[in-house]
C-alpha positions in Angstrom: -40.5 2.3 11.0 -37.7 0.7 9.0 -35.3 0.9 12.1 -37.8 -0.8 14.3 -38.6 -3.4 11.6 -35.0 -4.3 10.9 -33.6 -3.4 14.4 -31.1 -0.8 12.8 -29.2 1.6 15.2 -29.5 4.6 13.3 -26.8 6.3 15.3 -24.3 3.5 14.4 -25.4 2.8 10.9 -26.1 6.2 9.6 -22.5 7.7 10.3 -19.1 6.8 9.0 -15.9 8.0 10.4 -12.9 7.9 7.9 -9.5 9.7 7.9 -6.6 9.9 5.2 -3.7 12.2 4.8 -3.8 14.8 1.9 -0.6 16.4 0.8 -0.4 20.2 1.9 2.9 20.9 0.2 3.0 22.6 -3.5 5.6 20.0 -4.4 3.5 18.1 -6.9 1.3 18.7 -9.9 -1.2 15.7 -10.1 -2.8 13.8 -7.4 -5.7 11.4 -7.3 -8.1 10.0 -4.6 -9.3 6.6 -5.5 -11.5 4.1 -3.9 -14.9 2.3 -4.6 -18.3 4.0 -4.4 -19.3 5.1 -1.0 -15.8 5.1 0.3 -15.8 8.8 1.1 -13.6 10.2 -1.9 -16.0 13.1 -2.4 -16.5 14.0 1.3 -12.7 14.0 1.6 -12.2 16.0 -1.4 -14.8 18.9 -0.2 -13.2 18.9 3.1 -9.6 19.3 1.8 -10.2 21.4 -1.5 -13.8 23.2 -0.7 -14.9 25.3 -3.9 -12.1 24.0 -5.9 -13.9 20.7 -6.6 -15.3 20.8 -9.9 -18.7 18.8 -10.0 -19.7 19.8 -13.8 -20.9 22.8 -15.7 -24.6 23.6 -17.0 -23.8 23.7 -20.6 -25.9 26.0 -23.0 -28.3 24.0 -24.9 -27.7 25.5 -28.2 -24.4 27.4 -28.0 -21.2 26.2 -29.3 -18.8 25.0 -26.6 -16.3 27.7 -27.5 -19.0 30.1 -26.7 -19.8 28.6 -23.5 -16.4 29.5 -21.7 -16.3 32.9 -19.8 -16.6 35.8 -22.0 -13.5 37.5 -20.7 -11.1 34.5 -22.0 -9.5 35.1 -25.6 -10.5 32.4 -28.1 -6.9 31.5 -28.6 -6.9 30.8 -24.9 -10.0 28.5 -25.2 -8.6 26.5 -28.2 -5.3 26.2 -26.2 -7.2 24.5 -23.5 -9.4 22.3 -25.7 -6.4 21.2 -27.3 -4.2 20.4 -24.3 -7.0 18.2 -23.1 -7.0 16.2 -26.5 -10.3 17.7 -28.0 -8.5 18.9 -31.0 -11.4 18.8 -33.5 -12.6 22.2 -34.8 -15.8 20.9 -35.9 -16.3 19.4 -32.3 -15.4 23.1 -31.0 -18.5 24.5 -33.0 -21.2 21.9 -31.9 -23.2 22.5 -28.6 -22.2 20.2 -25.8 -25.4 17.9 -25.8 -24.4 16.7 -29.4 -21.0 15.7 -28.7 -19.7 12.1 -27.8 -19.5 11.0 -24.1 -15.7 11.1 -24.8 -15.9 14.6 -26.2 -18.2 15.8 -23.5 -15.7 14.4 -20.9 -13.0 16.4 -22.3 -15.1 19.6 -22.6 -15.5 19.2 -19.0 -11.9 18.9 -18.2 -11.3 22.1 -20.4 -14.0 24.0 -18.8 -12.6 23.0 -15.2 -9.3 24.1 -16.1 -10.0 27.7 -16.8 -11.0 28.2 -13.4 -8.7 31.0 -11.7 -8.1 28.6 -8.9 -4.5 27.2 -8.9 -5.7 23.9 -7.7 -8.8 22.1 -9.5 -10.1 18.8 -8.0 -12.2 16.8 -10.8 -15.1 14.6 -9.2 -16.2 11.4 -10.9 -13.2 11.7 -13.0 -13.7 9.1 -16.2 -16.6 7.9 -14.7 -19.0 8.2 -17.9 -16.5 7.3 -20.5 -15.2 3.9 -22.0 -11.9 2.9 -20.5 -9.8 3.5 -23.5 -11.0 7.1 -23.9 -10.5 7.3 -20.1 -6.8 6.2 -20.4 -5.9 8.3 -23.5 -7.6 11.4 -22.0 -5.5 11.0 -19.1 -2.3 10.5 -21.0 -3.2 13.6 -22.9 -4.0 15.6 -19.7 -0.5 14.5 -18.0 1.4 15.4 -21.2 0.0 19.0 -21.3 0.5 19.5 -17.7 4.4 18.3 -18.1 4.8 20.5 -21.1 3.5 23.7 -19.1 0.1 24.0 -21.3 -1.9 23.7 -18.1 -0.7 25.8 -15.2 -2.7 24.1 -12.5 -2.4 21.6 -9.7 -4.8 18.9 -10.9 -6.6 16.1 -8.5 -8.7 13.5 -9.9 -11.3 12.0 -7.8 -12.3 8.5 -9.4 -13.2 5.0 -8.6 -11.2 3.7 -11.6 -7.8 2.5 -11.1 -7.0 1.6 -14.5 -6.1 5.4 -15.2 -3.3 5.7 -12.6 -0.8 4.2 -15.0 -1.9 6.8 -17.8 -2.4 10.1 -15.5 0.9 9.2 -13.6 -0.3 11.2 -10.4 2.6 12.3 -8.1 0.5 11.0 -5.1 -2.7 8.5 -4.6 -4.9 8.7 -1.8 -6.4 5.3 -1.6 -9.8 5.3 0.4 -9.7 1.4 0.4 -6.5 1.1 2.3 -6.5 4.7 4.1 -3.1 5.1 2.9 -1.3 8.1 0.9 1.4 7.0 -1.3 3.8 9.2 -3.3 4.9 8.1 -6.7 5.4 8.7 -10.3 4.7 5.8 -12.3 6.0 5.2 -15.9 3.2 5.4 -18.6 2.7 2.2 -20.5 3.9 2.3 -24.1 1.6 2.3 -27.0 2.8 0.5 -30.0 1.5 2.3 -33.1 1.9 0.9 -36.5 1.9 2.7 -39.9 0.6 1.0 -42.9 -0.7 2.1 -46.6 -4.2 3.0 -46.4 -6.7 3.7 -49.2 -9.6 6.3 -50.0 -12.0 3.7 -48.5 -10.4 4.5 -45.1 -11.3 8.3 -45.3 -15.1 8.2 -44.4 -14.1 7.3 -40.8 -12.0 10.4 -40.3 -13.7 13.0 -42.7 -16.3 14.4 -40.1 -13.4 15.2 -37.6 -11.3 17.2 -40.4 -11.9 20.9 -40.6 -11.4 21.3 -44.3 -13.5 19.7 -47.2 -14.7 16.3 -46.1 -13.7 15.2 -49.7 -10.4 13.5 -50.5 -8.5 14.1 -53.7 -8.7 10.9 -55.7 -5.2 11.3 -56.4 -4.0 11.1 -52.9 -1.9 8.6 -51.2 -3.3 7.3 -48.0 -1.5 6.1 -44.7 -3.1 4.7 -41.5 -2.0 4.7 -38.0 -3.5 1.9 -35.9 -3.1 0.8 -32.3 -3.7 -2.9 -31.4 -5.0 -3.1 -35.0 -7.7 -0.4 -34.5 -7.5 2.8 -36.9 -6.6 5.8 -34.7 -5.2 8.4 -37.5 -5.3 9.0 -41.1 -2.8 11.0 -43.5 -2.9 11.7 -47.2 -0.3 13.1 -49.3 -0.4 14.3 -53.0 2.6 15.1 -55.4 3.8 18.7 -55.4 3.8 19.9 -58.8 6.6 17.4 -59.8 7.9 14.0 -59.2 9.7 13.0 -55.9 7.9 15.9 -54.0 4.9 15.5 -51.9 2.7 17.7 -49.6 0.4 16.5 -46.9 -3.1 17.2 -47.5 -5.2 15.5 -44.7 -3.9 14.6 -41.2 -6.6 13.4 -38.9 -6.8 11.8 -35.4 -9.8 10.1 -34.0 -11.1 12.1 -31.0 -10.4 9.4 -28.5 -6.8 9.3 -29.2 -5.9 13.2 -29.7 -3.7 14.9 -27.3 -1.2 12.1 -26.8 1.1 12.7 -29.9 -0.4 10.2 -32.3 -0.8 12.6 -35.3 2.7 13.9 -34.9 4.0 10.6 -34.9 1.9 9.6 -38.1 3.0 12.6 -39.9 7.0 12.3 -38.9 6.6 8.6 -39.9 5.1 9.1 -43.2 7.5 12.0 -44.1 10.7 9.5 -43.1 9.2 7.0 -45.1 8.8 9.1 -48.3 12.4 10.4 -47.7 14.1 7.2 -47.1 12.3 4.6 -49.4 11.0 6.7 -52.2 13.8 9.1 -52.8 11.4 12.1 -51.9 13.4 15.6 -52.5 10.7 17.4 -50.9 7.9 16.8 -48.1 6.0 19.6 -47.0 2.9 20.4 -44.9 0.7 23.7 -44.8 -1.8 24.1 -42.1 -3.9 26.1 -39.8 -4.4 23.6 -36.8 -2.6 24.8 -33.6 -1.6 21.2 -32.8 0.1 20.7 -36.1 2.1 24.1 -36.0 3.1 23.2 -32.5 4.4 20.1 -33.3 6.3 21.2 -36.4 7.8 24.0 -34.4 9.1 22.0 -31.6 10.5 19.4 -33.8 13.9 19.6 -35.2 12.8 17.6 -38.2 10.6 20.1 -39.6 11.7 23.5 -40.9 9.6 26.7 -41.2 9.0 28.0 -44.3 6.6 31.0 -44.4 3.2 32.1 -42.8 0.8 33.4 -45.2 -1.6 35.4 -43.0 -4.5 35.3 -45.6 -3.9 31.9 -47.1 -3.3 30.8 -50.7 -5.2 31.5 -53.7 -6.5 28.4 -55.8 -4.5 27.1 -58.5 -4.2 23.8 -60.5 -6.9 21.4 -59.5 -8.6 23.8 -56.9 -8.8 26.6 -59.6 -10.7 24.2 -61.9 -12.8 23.0 -59.2 -14.1 25.9 -57.1 -16.4 23.9 -54.9 -13.4 22.5 -53.3 -12.0 24.5 -50.3 -8.6 26.0 -50.3 -6.7 28.2 -47.5 -7.7 31.6 -49.1 -8.8 33.8 -46.0 -7.3 32.0 -43.1 -3.5 32.1 -41.8 -1.4 29.2 -43.0 2.0 28.1 -41.7 4.2 26.1 -44.0 7.0 23.7 -43.0 9.5 21.2 -44.9 10.6 17.9 -43.5 14.6 17.5 -43.2 16.4 14.5 -42.2 
């Protein structure tokens, strides 16, 4: 009836033919199919990659996301994958998917796609549901992990958003608008991070993302990292038993900015400031978070001191305040900053 009313030629209007070249070699790590809605991205991806196209996962309504991954995967492997896509907050790992923020859900989906046994993963509707800043930071975190070898997969982003190209740095781009395939590797835009003195009043924004006690020692000195005047990470230090010695007691990056090195840069920047400008004789950090341990192990500025497999017993302030959490019962690695 509609065809007759509007004189629509169904044979002509209901079919669309298009062709574009997709690389068939293995000399690349990240690819992208980009184009406006209705341009044929998903059809091309289905033809080229078949069952390797990830179109979402039915997350359990009540299970923590770490419990939703395939049972044969070790917990360490799951956490490593979550960290590699920038979902680095232990509290988020223990929540059901449905209560996570949209940005955290996007990263959880990324992680789930990457545990597939397939050597190539094509991710449909890449960054379609997140704000553009989260999309850019998530893309940078993903590329960083791929380049570091933490993700041993070829990855293809299928998206209508061109703003992530510079951040994901694809080795090839299939542009559905022009019908052209281009091979390139762009330089990622630089982020200008500032570090300034903070205060305890800054802590509530970060507290829920930290895996220890949400309270902050009132004697702590606070530091804030910002991007475009927006708070992105928080660090706090305490005097460690004597003058001119400091230890980090808090280091937290907001979820949208995890996975791109912001926390490590803040850690190094504050430690350097304490040594160079405040005559610190010792700056140390002890922690259990895999991202902190990896950063310190990989840095020439941090010297490994010891590993306590069962943590430390409460002493000093913590002995007098047993309601505050200490590291007893969990493995803790300690590092010392050196110039």
